[in-house]
Residue, then its C-alpha position, 0 to 999 in steps of 0.5 A: m499500499q502506498l503511504e505518504p512519506h511522513l506517515t512512516q517517519l518520526f516527527i522531531n523538532n517540527k520535522s519529519s525524519i528517518v531514524l538516526t540509528i546508524t545501520d544500513q537497515p534501521p529496525s522497523v515494525t510491520v503492520y497489517n490491515p486486520a480486516t483483510g490481512e493486507l500488508i500496510s507497511d513494513l517500514i514503520p521506524v523504531a526510534g532508537n536511543e539516538d532518536v530519543d536523545e535527540a527528541v528529548a534534547c529538543a523538548n528540553e530546549a523548547f521548555k527553557p524559560n527564554s524559549p518561544w513556548r515559555q515566553m508566550t502569554h496564556t492567550e497566545r498559547r490558547e490561540i494555538l491550541l484553538r487552531f489545533a482543535d479546529l484542525l483536528e475537527a476539520n481532519q477528523e475523518r482522515l484521522a479516523y481512517l488512519t487509525r482504523l487502517t490498522l485497528g480495524a474499528p468501524y467508522l460508525p462508532f468513531g463518527k459518533s464520538e467526540i474527537g478527543t476519543a480518537i486522540g488519546c494523548f490529548r485526554s491529558p492537557a499537557l500542552a494546555t498547561g505549558n508543558v512539552f510533549i513526546l508521543k510514542p503511539s502503539e506500534k499497532t496503530p502508528f499512522m494517526a500519530a504521525e499525521l498529528g505532527k503535520l497538524v501540529l506544524e500547521a497549528g503554529f506550535p514552536p519546534g520541540v513542543f510536540q514530537v512523535l516517536t514511533g517504535d516498539g517496546s524498546t522505544g517506550a522503555a528508552l523514553a520512560s527511563h530517560m533521565r531528562v523526561a520529567k513525567a511519563l504515562a507509563a512505568q519506569s525504573n528511575l524516579k519521575r512522576v507517572t500517570l498510569e491508566l491500566g487494566g480493568k474487569s468492570p462489573a455491571v450490577v443489575f438489580g431486579d427493579a432496573n429498567l431491563e431494556n436500558a440495562v441490556k443496551w448498556a451492557v451489550n454496547a459496553l462489551v462490543t465497543n471497539s471489539g471489547q478492546i477498551c480498558f473499561a469494558a463491562t466484562r463482568v455482569f451480575v444480575q439479581s436472581r429474580i430477573y436473571d433468566k429474563f435478563v440473560a435471554a434479552y442480553v444474549e438475543r441482543l449480542k447475537a443480533k450484533k453478528e449482523v453488524l460485524g464485518d468490514p470496517e469500511a462498510p456502511g452499518t458496520e459496528i464491530g470490526p476485527v481485533v487489532d491483529k493476529a497476536q491479539y486474536d490468538r490470545i483471545m481465542g486461546i483464552i476462550s478455548s481454555a475456558k471451554e476445555n476447563n468447563d469454567g462456564k456455560v457458553l451462551t453465544g460466541g464464535q469467530r470469523g477470521y480476525f472477527i470475534e463474535p461477542t462471547v458470553f460465559a454464564e455461571t462462571d467459576k469465580t476462580s477461573f482466568i476468564y472470570k478474574e483477568e482482563i481479556f481485552g476482547p468481546v468476552a463477558v462472564i455473567n452470574k447471579f446475586d441476591t443481596e446488596e451485601e453479596i454483590l458488594e463482595l462480588a463486585n469488589d473481589s477483583k484486583y481491578g477497580l477502573m469502572a462499574g455500573v449500577f442499574t436500579q430505579d432506587i436512587s438511594r441504593a444506587l448512591r449507597l453502592s456507588s460509594l462502596i464499590d471500589s472503583g475509580v468511576v461508577g455509572i448509575n444506569c450506565i457503564s463504560t462511558i466517560s466525560f472529558s470534564c470529569p476525572f477518569g482513572g482507577t483504583k488498585e491495579s487499574g491505575l495511578g492518578r487521574e486523567n481529564g478535568e481539573h485533576a489532569l491540570r494538576a497532574y501536569t503542573e507543580p505547586k509552588t509556594i512563594l513567601i514574601n517578607m514584608a517586614y524588612 
């Protein structure tokens, strides 16, 4: 597939460039279209230590007190960010296309989302608070990040303020461990501030008085969005015993209907595309096969077509099994029943994750009571697996450290400072 040159280059100091690694054949990553298996490119550069050093040096230069970026007034910086926002909006279809090219996500869900949903690195306002930023995108979806460099240039950001380094885990490790990087959204060995958004195994809790249609709709959509490849997918469903059978029947029927909108991401009406690549497909199908062999639960629906995995549900699941306890990052859910509030609190909190939960009930007092007791960073009442960019987002336990979005994100990218003035001299 013929790609524009800048899509397979690094973006350092407002210039697209090849890697600095001194070899005849610099290391590269290969990416495929998961919907067709077509080779997209085998020339995605892997930024090495030299490239990381160069980008970090340029970023530090751009952050010096006398640099154009630091000398800008808040109004001037705001104008650049607003121009950038306009460019993101004007180019949202192309950015969505470049993401979907190797992600396989259908256009329909992308088209309905805020543009911020597709621009993951901008959920935290590092640039708005006057910082400089180096983006290392996933090696599975590199093109949209490369395109951002072009828009950054057009918006008028000074050199070194925003840079893009593609690569694999070695690139991320080099960035995270670099002594001149002040904050990272990843784990590393040397001391620096971090914000970690990690995994989840989000419980959807459905009480007997819940609006059944609403609960089913949210639980299904929370499983199939991006083929289940979101950290806050509702993959544990708990239903009060008195409506369990009725809920399961409606839940399974609606999931089976989703098979009709599973297919080519480019086709109109497609809602579920393939998982991101063969490695992820093999991992998910391996977990499903293992759960079946171990009789971890009763399979209610599910299957596969190519890299397309149909939504799969295990009922009455063994609570010690891998499929019940671990994040799968695919369209696979477990569903179990409960009777009392005390029981569901124990079940919902019996997880090493604590990213998101949902409580479905028409009793607002019960909803608020449980929301405060469920050990999760975000709790939805009569909804689940959704976020607001004006509110903090993040998890407890092994689901993360710190918060993105809202005022908390502004604080995460700034340092408190105390200035004391002696007026009595």
